[in-house]
C-alpha positions, 0 to 999 in steps of 0.5 A: 540542481547539482549532483549533491542536491540530486543525491540528497533529494533521492536520499530524502525520498527513500527515507521518507518512504521508509519512515511512512511505511514503518510508521504505518506498520507500527499503527497497523500490524499485518495479521500473521497466518500462524496466529489465526490458523494453528499448525495443530490443525494438521495433527488431527486426522479427519475421516468424515464430514461431521468431524470436519465441520465440527473443527471448522473445516469444509468437506470436499467430496470425491468419488474414489474406488476403494482398494482397502478400507476405510475409504473416505469419499472425500477429504477435509479442508481443515483450514477453511474457516481460519483461512477465510478469517485470515483473508478477511483480516488481511483485507481489513489491514490493507484497507487501513493502510490505504486509509492512512497512507493516502492522506499522509502521502498527500500531506507530504506532497503539500508540505514539500510543495508549500512549506519547504524552501530548499529544493532538494529537500522539497522534491525529496519529500514530495516524491516520498509523498508520491511513493506513500500514496502509491503504497497505500493505493497499491495495498488495497488495489486488488480488493477494490472494484473498478469503479472504486479504482476509477474514483481513487484515481480521479480524486488523486488527479484532481487533487494534484491538478488543483494544488499544482495550480495553487503552487503556481499562484504561490510563486506568482505570475513571474515564476517562469521568468524567475526560472529563466533568469536563474538559467541565464545566470548559470549559463553566464557562469560557464 
């Protein structure tokens, strides 16, 4: 590959990741904290456990010596319920990104490996597929347990090894010799 083809491949890589990222974001929108936990929660003053519970908060008890009255023996975490709801929606969003991005990335890798003949475009699409898989896995990684991480990693490795051998079969038994002949022609030109 010459420098122009390398730059074209890198451009295809970057744009492939942009297209898949914004495409997934069009399907699944990231939850916004402000839409779940209203800033109006901070406008209400809560001085006791009952009022805190009624507004969806969690009372945090403290043992404070009073200097002047009234002296509440704790404080209200006003955003407790809405923050829990937001965290759950945020985790669900990342799971959806994972479930869409990983198969999409694998599909891009396969398209680049099997269906595109121009090497710089093929490599760029394949690398963009790898980036898409990494984005999908990375978005849900912190929410999953070790055994799930292991299975995801193992499945990805097995899929790539399988299709790597399939790709080699597609090129035929002389694929290495073809490469050597091309290299020999380039050396003779120099």
